[in-house]
C-alpha positions in Angstrom: 115.8 67.2 102.8 118.6 66.7 100.2 121.5 69.6 99.2 119.6 70.9 96.0 116.7 72.3 98.4 118.9 74.6 100.5 117.6 77.6 99.0 113.8 76.2 99.8 115.4 75.6 103.3 116.2 79.2 103.8 113.2 80.7 102.3 110.8 78.4 105.3 113.6 79.7 107.7 113.2 83.3 106.8 109.5 83.3 106.7 109.4 81.5 109.8 112.1 83.6 111.9 110.1 87.0 110.4 106.6 85.9 110.7 105.9 85.7 106.7 102.3 85.6 105.8 100.9 82.4 104.2 101.8 80.3 101.3 100.3 81.5 97.9 100.5 79.5 95.0 101.7 82.1 91.9 104.3 82.3 89.4 104.8 78.7 88.9 105.5 78.6 93.1 105.1 79.1 96.1 105.0 82.8 97.2 105.1 84.0 101.0 105.4 87.9 101.4 106.4 89.6 104.6 109.1 92.2 106.1 112.8 91.4 107.1 113.4 94.8 109.0 112.1 97.9 107.6 112.4 95.7 104.1 109.5 94.3 102.2 110.7 90.9 101.1 109.0 88.2 98.4 110.2 84.8 99.0 109.7 82.6 95.9 110.1 78.6 95.8 109.5 77.9 91.8 107.6 74.8 91.7 109.2 74.9 87.8 112.0 72.0 87.2 115.6 73.4 88.7 116.2 74.0 84.7 113.2 76.4 84.5 113.0 78.1 87.7 114.1 81.4 85.7 111.0 81.3 84.2 109.0 81.7 87.8 111.4 84.5 89.1 111.0 86.2 86.1 107.2 86.0 86.5 107.6 87.4 89.8 110.1 89.8 89.2 107.9 91.7 86.3 104.4 91.2 88.6 106.1 93.1 91.1 108.1 95.8 89.0 111.8 94.8 90.3 114.6 95.2 88.8 117.8 92.6 88.7 119.4 94.7 91.7 116.5 93.5 93.8 116.9 89.8 93.8 118.7 87.5 95.8 119.0 84.0 94.9 119.9 81.3 97.4 121.7 78.2 96.4 123.8 75.2 97.1 127.5 75.5 96.0 130.0 72.5 95.9 133.1 74.6 95.8 132.4 76.0 99.5 132.9 74.0 102.3 129.2 73.0 104.1 127.5 75.3 105.9 129.8 78.3 104.8 127.8 81.2 103.5 129.1 83.9 100.9 127.1 86.8 99.2 128.2 88.0 95.7 126.5 89.5 92.7 127.0 88.3 89.1 129.7 85.3 89.0 130.1 82.3 86.8 127.1 79.4 87.0 129.3 76.8 88.3 127.0 73.9 86.6 124.3 74.9 88.8 120.9 74.7 86.1 118.9 76.9 88.4 121.0 79.8 87.8 121.3 79.0 84.4 117.8 79.5 83.8 117.7 82.9 85.8 120.6 83.9 84.0 119.0 83.1 80.4 115.9 84.8 81.9 117.1 87.7 83.3 121.0 88.5 82.8 123.9 87.7 85.3 123.8 90.2 87.7 121.6 89.4 90.2 122.8 88.6 93.8 123.6 85.0 95.0 124.0 84.1 98.5 125.6 80.9 98.0 125.5 78.2 100.4 128.2 75.4 101.0 127.4 71.9 100.5 131.0 71.0 99.9 132.4 68.5 97.4 132.4 65.0 97.3 136.3 64.6 96.0 135.3 62.6 92.8 133.6 64.3 89.8 131.5 61.1 89.3 129.7 61.1 92.8 129.1 64.9 92.6 125.3 64.0 91.4 124.5 61.8 94.2 125.9 63.8 96.8 124.0 67.1 95.5 120.5 65.3 95.3 121.5 63.1 98.6 119.8 64.0 101.7 122.2 65.4 104.5 123.5 63.0 107.4 121.5 63.0 110.7 125.3 64.0 111.8 124.7 67.4 109.5 121.4 68.4 111.2 122.5 70.5 114.0 124.8 72.4 112.1 122.4 72.6 109.3 119.7 74.0 111.7 122.4 76.3 113.5 123.1 77.8 109.7 119.5 78.1 108.8 119.1 80.2 112.2 122.2 82.8 112.0 120.6 82.9 108.2 117.2 84.2 109.6 118.8 86.3 112.6 121.1 88.3 110.3 118.9 88.8 107.5 118.1 92.2 108.1 122.0 92.8 106.9 121.2 91.3 103.9 117.9 92.9 103.3 119.6 96.4 103.6 122.2 95.6 101.5 125.0 94.9 103.9 126.1 91.3 102.8 129.3 91.3 104.5 128.0 92.3 107.5 125.4 89.4 106.7 128.7 87.0 106.0 130.5 88.0 109.1 127.6 87.6 111.6 126.7 84.2 110.1 130.7 83.0 110.7 130.7 84.7 114.0 127.5 82.9 114.9 128.8 79.3 113.6 132.2 79.8 115.8 129.8 79.8 119.1 
């Protein structure tokens, strides 16, 4: 359960909370289909190396005939405090190889759900921090955040990014 896998953890939480179908091996990754509210959702966890994830995402997008506006990428974010969730469309890549690959294959205008993992303070400690496991003391907050994201996912599915972020923040204060 290392920080760089937070996007996969969100996919697993969404699939479980919303009763998605079984995992299928497709598009160089693992796919689950289901519904969040009235929206049909396809979750993809690329099985490629992180720096090739755009290839898997591109395959799935072409198969389902989706536009870049339909794509939401969940990823770890060093520049956000741990367990903070922010949503934005487009923007910089912040050295994230997965985002760089998706940008190369599809362009920059996809929606990103940035999930804070915090910065270790020193640049030479970043790789170990990102690839390191969550501490036991962080597990309750991690579970709370994943549960909040699942509970509020309908707002994200319908495009109300602000309500999604606000309601997660409120749940995390409780």
